[in-house]
C-alpha positions in Angstrom: 180.5 86.5 141.5 178.9 84.5 144.1 175.6 82.5 143.8 173.6 84.9 145.4 174.6 87.6 142.9 173.9 85.3 140.2 170.5 84.4 141.4 169.8 88.2 142.0 170.9 88.7 138.4 169.0 85.9 136.9 166.0 87.0 138.9 166.0 90.5 137.4 166.7 89.4 133.9 163.5 87.1 134.4 161.5 90.0 135.8 162.7 92.1 132.8 161.5 89.4 130.4 158.1 89.1 132.1 157.8 92.9 132.1 158.5 93.0 128.3 156.0 90.4 127.8 153.5 92.0 130.0 154.1 95.2 128.1 153.2 93.7 124.9 150.1 92.0 126.3 149.1 95.3 127.5 149.4 96.7 124.0 147.6 94.0 122.5 144.7 94.3 124.9 144.7 98.2 124.2 144.5 97.6 120.4 141.8 95.1 120.9 139.9 97.3 123.2 140.2 100.4 120.8 138.9 98.1 117.9 135.9 96.9 120.0 135.3 100.7 120.8 135.3 101.6 117.1 133.0 98.8 116.2 130.4 99.9 118.8 130.5 103.3 117.7 130.1 102.3 114.0 127.0 100.2 115.3 125.5 103.0 117.1 126.1 105.3 114.2 124.2 102.7 112.0 121.5 102.4 114.6 120.8 106.1 114.7 120.8 106.3 111.0 118.5 103.4 110.7 116.0 105.0 113.1 115.9 108.3 111.7 115.2 106.8 108.4 112.4 105.0 109.9 111.2 108.3 111.5 111.2 109.9 108.0 109.5 107.0 106.4 106.8 106.8 109.0 106.2 110.6 108.5 105.9 110.2 104.9 103.6 107.2 105.3 101.2 109.4 107.5 101.2 112.4 104.9 100.5 109.8 102.2 97.5 108.4 104.3 96.1 112.0 105.0 96.3 112.8 101.5 94.5 110.0 100.1 92.3 109.0 103.2 89.1 110.6 101.6 89.4 108.3 98.6 86.8 106.0 99.8 84.3 108.9 100.7 85.0 110.5 97.4 84.0 107.3 95.4 80.8 107.1 97.2 80.0 110.9 96.4 81.1 110.7 92.6 77.7 109.4 91.4 76.0 112.4 93.2 78.3 114.9 91.4 77.8 113.2 88.2 74.0 113.7 88.5 74.5 117.2 89.6 76.9 118.0 86.8 74.6 116.4 84.4 71.8 118.5 85.6 73.7 121.5 85.1 74.5 120.6 81.6 70.8 120.1 80.7 68.8 122.4 83.0 68.9 126.3 82.8 68.9 126.9 86.4 71.2 129.2 88.1 70.8 127.5 91.3 72.3 124.4 90.0 74.9 126.0 88.1 76.1 127.9 90.9 76.1 124.8 93.1 78.0 123.0 90.6 80.6 125.7 90.3 81.1 125.8 94.1 81.2 121.9 94.3 84.0 121.9 91.6 85.9 124.6 93.4 85.6 122.9 96.8 86.9 119.6 95.1 89.8 121.3 93.5 90.8 122.7 96.9 91.2 119.4 98.4 93.1 117.9 95.4 90.4 116.5 93.2 90.7 117.1 89.4 88.7 116.1 86.6 90.3 114.0 84.1 90.8 116.1 80.9 89.3 114.4 77.9 88.0 117.0 75.5 90.0 117.0 72.3 92.5 114.9 73.9 94.1 111.8 72.4 93.0 108.3 74.2 95.2 107.6 77.3 94.7 104.1 78.7 96.2 105.3 82.1 93.2 107.6 82.8 90.3 106.8 80.4 88.1 103.6 79.5 86.7 103.3 76.1 83.1 102.4 76.1 82.5 102.6 72.3 84.2 103.6 69.2 82.9 105.6 66.2 84.3 106.7 62.8 86.9 109.6 63.4 90.4 110.4 63.9 92.3 107.4 65.4 92.4 107.1 69.0 91.0 110.7 69.6 88.5 111.2 72.2 85.1 112.2 70.5 83.0 112.4 73.6 83.1 112.0 77.3 80.4 109.8 78.4 81.2 109.8 82.3 83.8 112.0 83.7 87.0 110.6 85.5 88.6 112.0 88.7 92.1 112.0 90.2 93.0 112.9 93.9 96.2 114.3 94.4 97.4 113.1 91.2 96.2 109.5 91.6 93.5 108.1 89.4 90.2 107.4 91.6 87.9 106.7 88.6 88.6 106.7 85.0 86.8 108.7 82.5 84.5 106.8 80.2 84.8 108.0 76.5 83.9 107.4 72.9 87.0 107.2 70.7 87.7 107.6 67.1 88.7 104.8 64.8 89.5 104.5 61.2 86.9 103.1 59.0 88.2 99.5 57.3 
């Protein structure tokens, strides 16, 4: 072989080596790009999931706000309710009885319930002891002031007289 042929052969061998190196480099770049794409897709999926969770949480907070927005108004009106219900108890007037009945129904419809105390055992979560008297231990003997809940949440505890054993 002459020098020209040797140079051509060496040159083509070098070219072949370059192409092999270049091919490996391209494969590495493709793998790296695929990994970046996969990472970005995962980030996007997490971001979308976080956004959906935020929407759900915001919607739930709105529902809770609406559900309990009338709490302050209810706290201001309860003393008037107490007076009306007390009048119903002691005055034999059909108008007062009818008004009290309609008011109790309206309150129930919007989620206001009176705390049950008659014949119940004392419950520190919904009742407040005002006085004690000889009787069955921790049993409510008398309700002195009604308590109320709004959609299951205590608005005002009931004030009660509770029984205690004599020493």
